[in-house]
C-alpha positions in Angstrom: 44.2 58.8 165.5 46.0 61.9 164.6 47.1 62.4 160.9 50.9 61.8 160.5 52.2 65.3 158.4 55.4 66.1 156.7 57.7 68.2 159.2 59.0 71.0 158.6 62.6 71.3 158.2 63.8 67.8 158.8 67.3 68.4 158.8 67.1 70.3 161.8 65.3 67.9 163.9 67.1 65.1 165.7 66.8 61.6 164.7 65.3 60.3 168.2 62.5 62.7 168.2 62.0 62.6 164.5 60.9 58.9 164.7 58.9 59.6 167.8 57.3 62.2 165.8 56.8 59.8 163.0 55.6 57.0 165.3 57.3 54.1 163.5 59.9 51.7 165.1 63.2 52.1 163.4 63.8 47.9 163.5 60.6 46.8 162.6 59.3 49.8 160.2 55.2 50.4 159.6 53.2 47.9 159.5 51.2 46.7 156.8 47.7 48.2 158.0 49.4 51.1 159.1 51.0 51.7 155.7 47.9 51.2 154.1 46.4 53.8 156.3 49.1 56.7 155.7 48.8 55.9 152.2 45.1 56.6 152.4 45.5 59.7 154.1 48.6 61.5 152.2 48.0 60.0 148.7 50.9 58.4 147.0 54.3 59.5 146.1 54.0 60.7 143.0 54.2 64.2 141.5 51.1 65.8 140.8 50.0 65.9 136.8 50.3 69.2 135.1 47.7 70.6 133.0 47.9 69.6 129.2 47.7 72.2 126.8 45.5 70.5 124.3 45.9 71.2 120.7 42.8 73.0 120.1 44.4 76.1 123.2 47.7 76.0 120.6 45.2 76.9 117.5 43.1 78.8 119.1 46.1 81.0 120.5 46.9 81.6 116.9 44.0 83.9 116.9 45.2 85.9 119.2 46.7 89.6 119.1 46.0 93.2 118.2 46.6 92.9 114.1 44.2 89.6 114.0 41.5 91.3 115.5 42.0 94.5 113.5 41.9 92.3 110.3 38.7 90.0 111.5 37.1 93.4 112.2 37.6 94.6 108.2 36.7 91.4 107.6 33.2 91.8 109.1 33.0 95.2 107.6 33.5 93.6 104.6 31.0 91.4 104.4 28.7 93.8 105.5 29.2 96.2 102.9 28.4 92.9 100.4 32.4 93.1 99.6 32.7 89.1 100.2 35.7 88.7 97.8 37.5 91.0 100.0 36.3 89.3 103.5 37.3 85.7 102.2 40.6 87.0 101.2 41.1 88.8 105.1 40.3 85.3 106.5 42.6 83.6 104.4 45.1 85.7 105.3 44.0 84.6 108.7 44.1 81.0 108.6 47.6 81.2 106.5 49.1 82.4 109.4 47.0 80.5 112.3 47.9 77.2 110.6 51.7 78.0 110.2 52.1 79.1 113.8 49.8 76.1 115.1 52.5 74.0 112.7 55.6 75.2 114.3 54.4 75.5 118.0 53.2 72.2 118.2 55.5 70.4 120.3 55.9 68.4 123.9 57.1 70.6 126.2 55.9 69.1 129.3 58.6 69.1 131.6 56.4 67.6 134.3 56.1 64.4 132.3 60.2 64.2 132.4 60.0 64.9 136.5 57.3 62.1 136.6 59.3 59.3 134.8 61.7 59.6 137.7 59.1 58.3 140.2 58.5 54.7 138.2 61.4 53.0 140.2 61.1 50.3 143.0 61.8 51.2 146.6 62.9 48.8 149.6 61.2 49.3 152.9 61.2 48.1 156.0 58.1 46.5 157.0 56.7 44.4 159.7 60.1 43.6 160.6 60.8 42.4 156.8 62.4 44.2 154.1 60.0 44.5 150.9 60.1 45.6 147.3 57.4 47.9 146.7 56.1 50.4 144.3 58.0 53.9 144.8 54.8 55.4 144.7 53.3 53.4 147.4 56.1 54.8 149.4 54.5 57.0 152.7 55.5 59.0 155.5 57.1 57.3 158.6 58.2 54.2 156.2 61.7 53.5 156.6 64.0 53.1 153.2 66.5 50.6 152.6 69.6 51.6 150.3 72.7 50.8 148.5 74.7 51.7 145.4 72.8 52.0 142.6 69.0 52.8 144.0 67.1 55.7 143.4 65.8 57.6 146.4 62.0 57.1 146.3 61.5 60.0 148.9 63.0 62.3 151.1 64.1 60.9 154.2 66.7 61.0 157.1 69.2 59.0 157.9 70.2 57.2 161.1 72.2 54.4 160.2 74.9 55.0 157.1 77.9 52.7 155.9 80.0 54.9 153.7 77.3 56.4 151.9 77.6 58.2 149.3 74.8 59.9 146.8 75.1 62.1 143.6 72.8 65.1 144.3 74.3 66.9 141.2 71.2 67.3 139.4 69.3 68.6 142.4 72.2 70.7 143.9 74.6 71.5 141.5 77.3 69.7 143.2 80.0 68.0 140.9 80.9 65.0 143.3 78.7 62.6 145.1 78.2 63.7 148.6 78.8 61.9 151.9 76.1 61.2 154.1 76.2 60.5 157.9 73.5 61.1 160.9 75.1 64.6 162.0 72.6 67.3 162.6 73.9 70.0 160.4 73.6 73.7 160.5 70.2 75.1 160.9 70.2 77.3 157.9 72.0 75.0 156.1 71.3 74.6 152.2 70.2 71.3 150.4 73.7 70.7 149.5 75.1 70.9 153.1 71.9 68.7 154.4 74.3 65.5 154.8 71.8 63.5 157.1 69.0 63.7 154.8 68.2 61.8 151.0 66.6 63.0 148.6 63.7 62.0 145.7 65.1 61.2 142.8 69.4 61.0 143.7 71.0 58.4 143.0 73.1 56.3 145.8 76.4 55.6 144.5 78.4 54.0 147.0 77.7 52.5 150.2 74.5 51.3 152.6 72.0 53.2 154.9 68.6 53.6 157.0 66.7 56.5 156.4 63.3 57.4 157.5 60.7 59.1 155.0 60.1 62.9 155.9 58.2 64.0 152.5 56.7 62.1 149.5 55.6 63.7 146.2 54.8 67.8 146.3 56.8 67.6 149.7 59.9 66.2 148.7 62.4 68.8 147.3 62.3 67.1 143.8 58.4 67.8 144.2 59.0 71.7 145.1 60.4 71.9 142.0 58.2 70.4 139.7 55.4 73.1 141.9 58.1 75.7 140.9 58.1 74.8 137.0 54.4 74.3 137.1 54.0 77.5 138.7 56.9 80.0 137.2 54.9 82.0 134.4 56.5 83.1 131.3 55.6 86.8 130.2 55.7 87.9 126.9 58.9 88.0 124.7 60.6 90.9 124.3 59.5 90.5 120.0 55.9 89.5 121.0 55.6 92.5 123.4 57.0 94.7 120.7 54.9 93.7 117.7 52.0 93.6 119.9 53.2 97.7 121.0 53.5 98.1 117.0 50.1 96.9 116.7 48.4 99.1 118.8 49.6 102.2 117.1 48.7 100.9 114.2 45.2 100.8 115.5 45.3 104.4 116.4 46.6 105.3 112.8 43.5 103.4 111.4 41.0 104.8 113.4 42.4 108.4 113.1 42.6 108.7 109.7 39.0 106.8 108.9 37.6 109.0 111.3 39.3 112.5 109.5 38.2 110.9 106.5 35.1 110.5 107.0 34.6 114.0 108.9 35.6 115.8 106.2 33.9 113.8 103.4 30.5 114.1 105.8 31.6 117.6 105.8 31.3 117.8 101.7 28.0 116.3 101.7 30.0 113.5 100.0 28.0 109.8 99.4 28.0 107.9 102.8 28.6 104.3 101.3 31.8 106.0 99.4 33.2 107.5 102.3 32.8 104.2 104.4 34.5 101.6 101.6 37.1 104.6 101.2 37.9 104.1 105.3 37.5 100.3 105.0 40.4 100.8 102.4 42.5 103.0 104.2 42.1 100.5 107.3 43.5 97.8 105.0 46.5 99.9 103.7 47.0 100.6 107.3 47.3 96.9 108.3 50.5 95.1 107.5 48.7 92.1 106.7 51.6 90.0 106.3 53.7 91.1 109.2 53.0 88.1 111.6 53.3 85.8 109.1 57.0 86.8 107.8 57.8 87.2 111.2 56.8 83.6 112.3 58.6 82.4 108.7 61.8 84.3 109.4 61.7 82.7 113.0 61.3 79.3 111.7 63.9 80.0 109.6 66.3 80.9 112.0 65.2 77.7 113.9 66.2 75.4 111.0 69.7 77.2 110.8 70.2 76.9 114.4 69.3 73.3 114.1 72.2 73.1 111.8 74.5 73.7 114.2 73.6 71.6 117.2 71.0 74.4 118.5 67.5 73.3 118.9 64.7 76.0 119.0 61.4 74.9 121.1 59.8 78.4 120.9 59.7 80.4 117.5 59.9 83.7 119.6 63.1 82.5 121.4 65.3 82.6 118.2 64.6 86.7 118.6 64.8 86.6 122.2 68.3 85.5 122.7 69.4 87.8 120.2 68.3 90.5 122.7 70.0 88.7 125.7 71.9 91.1 127.4 72.5 88.9 130.7 73.0 85.4 131.0 72.9 83.2 134.0 74.7 79.8 134.1 75.1 76.7 135.7 78.6 75.8 136.6 78.7 71.9 136.6 78.2 70.1 133.3 78.1 74.0 131.3 81.0 75.5 132.5 83.0 72.4 133.4 82.8 68.8 132.2 81.4 67.5 135.2 84.0 65.2 136.0 86.5 64.6 138.5 90.1 65.0 137.6 93.7 65.3 139.3 94.8 69.0 138.6 96.8 69.9 141.7 99.8 67.4 143.2 101.5 69.2 146.5 104.8 67.0 147.6 107.5 68.1 149.8 109.3 71.0 148.2 107.4 70.3 144.9 104.2 71.5 143.4 102.6 71.5 139.9 99.0 72.0 138.2 98.8 69.2 135.9 96.7 68.0 133.0 96.2 64.0 132.6 95.0 62.7 129.4 94.6 58.9 130.2 92.9 57.9 126.6 95.9 59.6 125.2 98.4 58.5 127.5 99.7 62.0 128.1 100.4 63.8 131.2 101.4 67.7 130.9 102.7 69.8 133.7 100.7 73.1 133.1 102.6 74.9 135.8 104.8 74.5 138.3 107.8 72.1 138.8 108.3 70.4 135.5 110.8 68.5 137.4 108.2 66.7 139.7 107.2 63.8 137.3 111.0 62.7 137.5 111.1 62.1 141.8 110.7 58.9 143.9 108.1 60.2 145.6 105.8 61.4 142.5 106.4 57.5 141.5 105.2 56.4 145.1 102.1 58.9 144.9 100.8 57.0 141.9 101.5 53.6 143.2 99.5 54.7 146.7 97.1 56.4 144.6 96.7 52.8 142.6 96.6 50.5 145.5 94.6 52.5 147.7 91.2 52.5 145.5 88.3 50.3 144.5 87.5 51.8 141.3 88.2 50.3 137.7 88.9 52.3 134.3 89.5 50.6 131.1 89.1 51.4 127.8 86.3 49.0 125.8 85.9 48.9 121.7 87.7 52.9 122.1 85.1 54.2 124.6 86.3 54.5 128.0 84.6 52.7 131.0 84.3 53.5 134.4 83.1 51.8 137.6 83.0 53.2 141.2 84.1 56.8 143.0 84.6 59.4 140.6 87.8 59.9 142.9 89.0 56.9 142.8 88.6 57.2 139.2 90.6 60.0 138.6 93.2 58.5 140.0 93.6 55.6 137.7 93.3 58.2 135.0 96.0 59.8 136.4 98.3 56.9 136.8 97.5 55.6 132.8 98.2 59.3 131.7 101.7 58.9 133.4 102.4 55.9 131.6 101.8 53.6 134.9 99.6 50.2 134.4 97.3 49.9 137.3 96.6 46.1 136.5 100.6 45.4 136.2 100.8 47.7 139.9 98.2 45.3 141.3 99.8 42.3 140.0 103.7 43.6 141.5 101.6 43.8 145.1 98.4 41.9 145.5 96.2 42.9 148.3 96.0 41.4 151.5 93.5 43.4 153.8 91.7 46.7 153.7 90.8 49.2 155.9 87.4 50.9 154.5 86.7 54.6 154.8 84.3 55.8 157.0 83.5 58.7 158.6 84.8 58.5 162.0 88.3 57.6 160.8 88.2 59.7 157.3 90.9 57.2 155.8 91.0 54.3 153.6 94.1 51.8 153.8 95.3 48.8 151.9 98.0 46.4 152.6 99.8 44.5 150.1 102.9 42.0 149.7 105.6 42.9 147.8 109.4 41.3 147.5 108.6 38.9 150.7 107.7 42.3 152.6 104.6 44.4 152.9 103.4 47.9 151.6 100.5 49.7 153.3 98.4 52.3 151.0 96.7 55.0 152.5 95.0 57.9 151.6 91.8 60.5 153.0 91.5 63.8 155.0 94.6 65.4 155.7 94.6 66.1 159.1 94.2 62.2 160.0 96.6 61.1 157.3 99.2 63.5 158.8 98.5 62.5 162.5 99.4 59.4 161.4 102.7 60.2 160.4 105.0 60.0 163.5 107.7 61.0 161.7 106.8 64.6 160.9 107.5 67.2 163.6 104.6 69.6 164.3 106.1 72.5 162.4 105.8 70.5 159.0 102.3 68.9 159.5 101.0 72.0 160.2 102.4 73.5 157.3 101.0 70.5 155.1 97.4 71.2 156.9 97.8 74.4 156.0 98.6 74.2 152.5 95.5 71.4 152.1 93.1 74.3 153.7 94.4 76.5 151.1 93.7 74.2 148.3 90.2 73.7 149.6 90.0 77.4 149.1 90.9 77.6 146.2 88.3 75.5 145.4 90.2 72.0 145.2 88.8 68.8 146.8 91.9 67.5 148.7 93.4 64.0 149.8 96.6 63.1 151.8 98.7 60.1 150.7 100.9 58.0 152.5 102.8 54.8 153.4 104.7 52.1 155.1 106.9 49.5 154.5 107.4 46.8 156.8 109.4 43.3 156.5 106.5 41.6 158.8 102.6 41.6 158.4 101.5 44.4 160.8 98.2 43.9 162.6 94.8 45.2 162.0 95.9 48.6 162.8 98.4 48.6 159.8 96.9 52.0 158.2 97.1 53.8 162.1 100.6 54.7 162.6 103.7 54.8 161.6 103.2 56.0 158.1 105.5 57.9 155.8 103.7 60.9 154.1 103.9 61.5 150.6 102.0 64.5 149.3 98.6 65.9 148.2 96.4 65.7 145.6 94.0 68.1 144.5 90.8 67.6 142.6 88.9 69.6 140.3 86.0 69.4 137.9 87.9 71.0 135.0 86.5 73.4 133.1 85.7 73.2 129.2 88.0 74.0 126.8 86.4 76.0 124.7 84.1 78.2 127.6 86.8 80.8 127.4 86.6 82.4 124.4 82.8 82.1 124.2 83.1 83.8 127.3 85.2 86.5 125.6 82.7 86.7 122.6 79.9 87.7 125.4 82.4 90.3 126.7 83.0 91.9 123.3 79.0 91.4 122.6 78.3 93.3 125.5 76.7 90.3 127.5 77.1 90.3 131.4 77.3 86.1 132.4 76.8 85.6 135.7 77.5 82.0 137.3 74.9 80.5 139.7 75.5 77.1 141.0 74.8 75.0 144.0 78.5 74.3 144.5 81.3 75.2 147.1 81.8 79.4 146.9 85.8 78.3 146.8 84.7 75.9 144.0 82.9 78.2 141.9 85.5 81.1 142.1 87.9 78.7 141.3 86.5 77.7 137.8 85.1 81.1 137.3 88.2 82.6 137.3 89.6 79.5 134.8 87.1 80.5 132.6 87.9 83.8 132.6 84.2 84.5 133.6 85.9 87.2 135.9 88.6 89.3 135.4 91.0 90.4 138.1 89.3 93.0 140.9 85.9 91.0 140.3 86.5 87.9 142.7 83.5 88.4 144.6 81.2 85.5 145.6 77.8 85.4 147.5 76.4 82.8 148.8 72.6 81.7 149.3 73.0 82.6 152.7 73.8 86.7 151.5 70.8 86.5 149.6 67.6 88.2 150.7 64.1 87.9 149.8 63.2 89.7 147.1 60.8 92.1 148.1 62.9 93.0 151.3 66.3 94.3 149.2 67.1 97.7 149.9 68.9 100.0 147.2 72.3 98.9 148.6 71.4 95.1 148.6 70.5 95.5 144.8 73.6 97.3 143.5 75.6 94.8 145.2 73.7 91.8 143.7 73.4 93.3 140.3 77.4 93.9 140.7 78.0 90.0 141.5 79.2 87.4 138.8 79.6 84.8 141.0 76.9 82.9 143.2 77.2 79.5 145.1 74.9 77.4 147.6 72.1 79.0 145.6 68.9 77.1 145.9 66.2 76.9 143.0 64.1 79.7 144.3 67.0 82.0 144.6 67.9 81.6 141.7 64.0 82.8 140.3 64.9 86.2 143.0 67.8 86.4 140.7 66.0 86.2 137.5 63.5 88.2 138.4 65.8 91.0 140.1 67.4 91.7 136.7 64.1 91.5 134.7 63.1 94.6 136.9 66.1 96.1 136.3 65.1 95.8 132.5 67.3 93.2 131.4 66.8 90.3 128.7 67.5 87.2 130.9 69.2 83.8 129.5 69.3 81.0 132.2 71.3 78.1 131.1 71.4 74.6 132.6 71.6 71.1 132.9 69.8 70.0 136.3 66.5 69.8 137.7 67.1 71.9 140.2 67.7 74.5 137.2 64.3 73.6 135.7 62.4 76.3 137.5 64.9 79.4 136.4 65.0 78.0 132.9 60.9 78.6 132.9 61.1 81.7 134.2 63.7 83.1 132.5 63.1 84.9 129.1 65.2 82.7 127.1 65.8 78.6 129.1 69.1 77.0 127.5 69.2 73.4 128.4 72.3 71.3 127.9 71.3 68.2 126.1 74.0 65.5 126.5 74.7 66.0 129.7 71.5 67.8 130.7 68.3 65.8 132.8 65.3 65.4 130.4 63.5 67.8 133.1 65.9 71.0 131.8 65.8 69.6 128.8 62.0 69.8 128.4 61.3 73.2 130.6 63.7 75.0 128.0 63.1 77.1 125.2 66.3 76.0 123.6 68.5 72.5 124.0 72.4 72.7 122.7 72.7 69.1 121.6 76.8 69.6 121.4 76.6 71.1 125.6 79.1 73.8 124.1 78.6 77.1 125.7 79.8 78.2 122.2 76.9 77.1 120.5 75.2 80.1 122.6 77.1 82.9 121.6 76.2 81.3 118.0 72.6 81.5 119.0 73.4 84.8 120.1 74.9 85.8 117.0 71.9 83.9 114.5 69.4 85.8 117.0 70.7 89.4 116.3 70.0 88.7 112.7 66.8 87.8 113.3 66.3 90.8 114.6 67.9 93.3 112.6 66.1 91.2 109.4 62.5 91.9 111.5 63.6 95.4 111.6 64.0 95.8 108.1 61.2 93.9 106.8 58.8 95.9 109.5 59.9 99.0 108.3 59.5 97.7 105.1 55.9 96.7 104.9 54.9 99.7 106.9 56.6 101.9 104.6 54.6 100.6 101.7 51.7 100.6 103.9 52.2 104.1 104.3 52.5 105.0 101.1 49.1 103.5 100.2 47.4 105.3 103.1 49.1 108.3 101.8 47.8 107.6 98.5 44.0 107.4 99.3 44.1 109.7 101.9 45.5 112.4 99.6 43.9 111.6 96.6 40.2 112.1 98.7 41.2 115.2 100.3 42.3 116.7 96.9 39.0 115.3 95.3 40.6 113.8 92.5 39.1 110.5 92.8 39.5 107.0 94.2 43.0 105.8 92.9 42.6 102.5 94.6 40.2 99.8 95.7 40.4 97.5 98.8 40.8 94.3 97.4 43.7 96.0 95.5 45.4 97.1 98.2 44.6 93.8 100.0 46.2 92.1 97.0 49.3 94.4 97.5 50.1 93.8 101.2 49.7 90.1 101.2 51.5 89.1 97.3 53.7 91.7 96.4 54.7 93.1 99.6 55.2 89.5 101.5 57.5 88.3 99.3 60.1 91.1 99.3 59.7 91.3 103.3 60.3 87.5 103.2 63.2 87.6 101.7 64.6 90.4 104.0 63.2 88.3 106.8 66.2 85.8 105.9 69.0 87.9 105.2 72.6 86.9 105.6 74.4 87.0 108.9 75.9 90.2 109.4 79.3 89.6 112.0 79.4 93.1 112.7 76.3 92.7 115.0 78.5 90.9 117.8 80.6 93.7 118.0 78.1 96.1 119.0 76.5 96.1 122.5 73.1 94.4 123.1 70.3 96.7 121.9 68.7 98.1 124.9 65.6 96.0 125.5 62.9 99.0 126.2 63.8 100.3 122.7 61.3 99.4 119.9 61.6 97.6 117.3 61.5 100.7 115.1 63.5 103.5 117.0 62.9 107.4 116.3 65.1 107.5 112.9 63.3 104.4 111.6 59.9 106.2 111.9 61.7 109.3 110.2 62.7 107.1 107.0 59.2 105.6 107.2 57.9 108.6 106.5 60.3 109.8 104.0 60.2 106.2 102.1 56.3 106.8 101.9 56.3 110.0 100.9 58.7 109.5 97.9 56.5 106.6 96.9 53.7 108.5 97.0 54.5 111.4 95.4 55.8 109.5 92.5 52.6 107.1 91.8 50.1 109.8 92.5 52.0 112.2 89.8 51.8 109.7 87.4 47.8 109.1 88.2 47.7 112.9 88.4 49.4 113.1 84.9 47.7 109.9 83.4 44.0 111.3 84.2 44.8 115.2 83.6 47.1 115.5 80.7 46.8 112.4 78.9 42.9 111.8 79.5 42.9 108.5 81.2 39.6 107.3 82.5 38.8 106.7 86.1 39.4 102.8 85.8 42.4 103.3 83.3 44.2 105.6 85.9 43.1 103.1 88.9 44.9 100.0 86.8 47.5 102.7 86.7 48.0 103.7 90.0 48.2 99.8 91.3 50.9 98.7 88.9 52.6 101.3 89.7 52.3 101.6 93.5 52.9 97.5 93.2 56.1 98.0 90.9 57.3 100.8 93.4 57.4 99.0 96.4 59.0 95.9 95.0 62.1 98.4 93.8 61.9 100.0 97.2 63.3 96.7 98.8 66.5 98.5 97.6 66.6 101.2 100.0 66.8 99.1 102.9 70.2 98.4 102.6 72.9 99.7 105.2 76.2 99.7 104.0 77.0 102.8 101.8 77.5 100.8 98.0 74.2 100.6 96.4 75.3 97.7 94.3 77.1 95.3 96.9 75.5 95.1 99.8 73.5 93.1 102.2 70.4 93.2 99.9 71.8 92.7 96.4 74.2 89.4 97.7 70.7 88.2 99.3 69.6 85.6 96.3 66.0 85.5 97.7 65.5 88.9 96.9 66.1 88.7 93.3 63.8 85.1 94.0 61.3 87.2 95.3 60.9 90.1 92.7 60.7 87.9 90.0 58.2 85.9 91.4 55.7 89.4 92.1 56.6 90.6 88.6 55.2 86.9 87.5 51.9 87.3 89.6 51.7 91.0 88.6 51.7 89.6 84.7 49.3 86.9 85.8 47.0 89.4 87.1 46.7 91.2 83.6 46.9 88.1 81.7 44.5 85.7 83.6 40.9 87.1 83.2 39.7 85.8 86.3 42.0 87.5 88.3 42.0 90.9 86.4 37.9 90.5 86.9 38.5 90.0 90.8 41.1 93.2 90.4 38.6 95.2 88.1 41.5 95.6 85.9 41.3 96.4 82.4 43.2 96.5 78.9 46.6 99.0 79.5 47.6 101.5 76.7 50.8 101.0 75.7 51.4 104.7 77.2 51.3 103.8 80.6 53.9 100.8 80.5 56.8 103.7 80.7 54.5 105.7 83.3 54.5 102.6 85.5 58.0 102.1 85.1 58.9 106.0 85.6 56.8 105.4 88.7 58.4 102.8 90.1 62.5 103.5 89.7 61.8 107.4 90.5 61.2 106.9 94.6 64.5 104.9 94.7 66.2 107.6 93.0 65.1 110.2 94.8 65.7 108.3 98.1 69.0 107.8 96.9 70.0 111.4 96.4 68.5 112.1 100.3 70.5 109.6 101.5 73.5 110.9 100.1 72.9 114.6 101.4 72.4 113.3 104.4 75.9 111.4 104.7 77.4 114.7 103.5 75.9 116.5 106.4 77.2 114.5 109.2 
């Protein structure tokens, strides 16, 4: 027997041909034996399990990176030369960094687990002529699914029998409203949102009943394809990781070059090889900022904690800085820019029009635009009455919380009535229902019959064309005018319904909703925008960040929301759909330009979202992606920074993203961006601080060696300075205060390294100033005061330590030396006090003094240490003052 396989493009296959191809009887379903055979052949209807990242793998990753490799090599050389204390000290640095990184990265980010949780519901299938309830994993290709309101669809399937069937596909397609299902074939290239003849795995049925033949299970489903994309979408190194790695490579060449130069010069001078190797090792240690990775990790962790207080949960450390550098943000519409609920937005009555805002909880209705007198007309009251009566939904406030049951559009009509001051329950008591004509895809109207004052009232709502055709009192001109008005409302992104009624003294027959109706008007429904989005988007504009809407919803709806929230300005009203998007490898220069200029994309598939993100990444941008649905998961993972909505979002999106907004507020993204920019500025400052300190150590050792005035620093002393007296001030710089001015500047160029040319020039200037001061003190002490080599070594150690501590005040960005972000940072003062205390311990604790070769310092050296520490700060401030005057 030939194996049964999932058909390609099942939405294009007529249902009769599909049933025949799948070899199933739609009246009886598969036999138990055939279902078992297909299950064994095709496997379970479950998503494949992603490979888990073990704790060992996460820990092992902490020992990767260029700086780590250099430190490991330095430790190996130390052990080889018998310098075991130095070797163990370097290993301790590596372990501290690895443990810190492991603890902060250990979290559950298994998006596949979340996807799999959508698989555990039961399913009802037709087998051997009887409806049976089975595990969703046992559903196989060719099974006949039986669904009704409240079910979660177990597999992808094509419908062949429907009755008022609707499904909520917002998590899969981005479509705000439940989708009406039918058995008609859509156009060939229809996106998922327009394939109304299909049901999709993992989507809930919101109304009606239906039967469908299963065409895809497990990874073959649309949900499975998204799961595969989530698993296959690869994260590239974040900008911060890449920049730190690039900086580390520069340090390798500096280290190798200086060490080699020193060795060659020393050998030409016939100096002792062992001494040369020890000095070269000292240079290597001096060239490497051992504390940089630890400080970067802690600075990012501090940023994580600050964002957590502001309802932003960060799952990846580097994501804090990455968001600060983001210059393009892709955002979904539903639930992100909008509230993911349907509300009455526009009223179109004969001769009157208004845009309204209805608040049912506050029982308040406001006319925000249009005819303010519309609420005083009798037609308006009749519209409310018909909207309540021709309605099967329920809305109530229980214990202070709204409770909604039924179709979202019908719920919005009840909320509209309550906001207008009407009581739906009272209206139902005054107009008891006697009959109903349910909505169907054939008639596209719903009608109800009510008794009132010894007469009857017919209430009708439905598609404008169908309702208008049943209003015989309208002439052809008016009918066309009202229909054109409904089409314009649809073009503006509104879902429209027409309303009509009829009053009669005698009870009408079964065709009560089909003739002699009186037209009332149109209502336009909209998923309303989130009120806080507009100022947040304006803040993004001021910060030079481009925000782009990418949604699976209707183009007109997408454009309307984009205009309402001011995502686009006048003149930017271009919208492209999935049909307009070519594969990335087929784009020409003009195509790329058009895509990069467009701000609104609609009817876009998950795969096309990935292409859009990659397009911008290829253009050199740092891309953020916000989303809340299953359909957003691959793009959240592919982007440089994935941002999920925590309240309305699916668990899949939250597990896949790098950040989760607990309050679903787009404003929180702006807050996170500001924090990210502050973090990057702080990182730039402490990298500049650490490297200038390290370069001063290199200069001290190198210049002393070339001048043949002895070895002013020992390798272990350099290591001590690097991991103690350098790290704490650098850490204080890393957790500096926020700088609001950063959000009024454009995003930094993602291609720009952490340190630009100006930073490198200042770095050399800082290092030379410290070197001149420290070597000056060393020369004066040994040559003029007659200090021994060891006493000179101790003088250099404390002078360099103190000079580097004072150097932190050179990193200010303001003009005032005494009032700036450095002096206002209390952690700077804590760090300085701590480091001074540690330096005192190295002198007064015998064990530490022995390890660092510290001997008693004569009192004459104390004033030299103080002068050597303060002199570089004075010199740098004078140079900066001259530079400012020269501008």
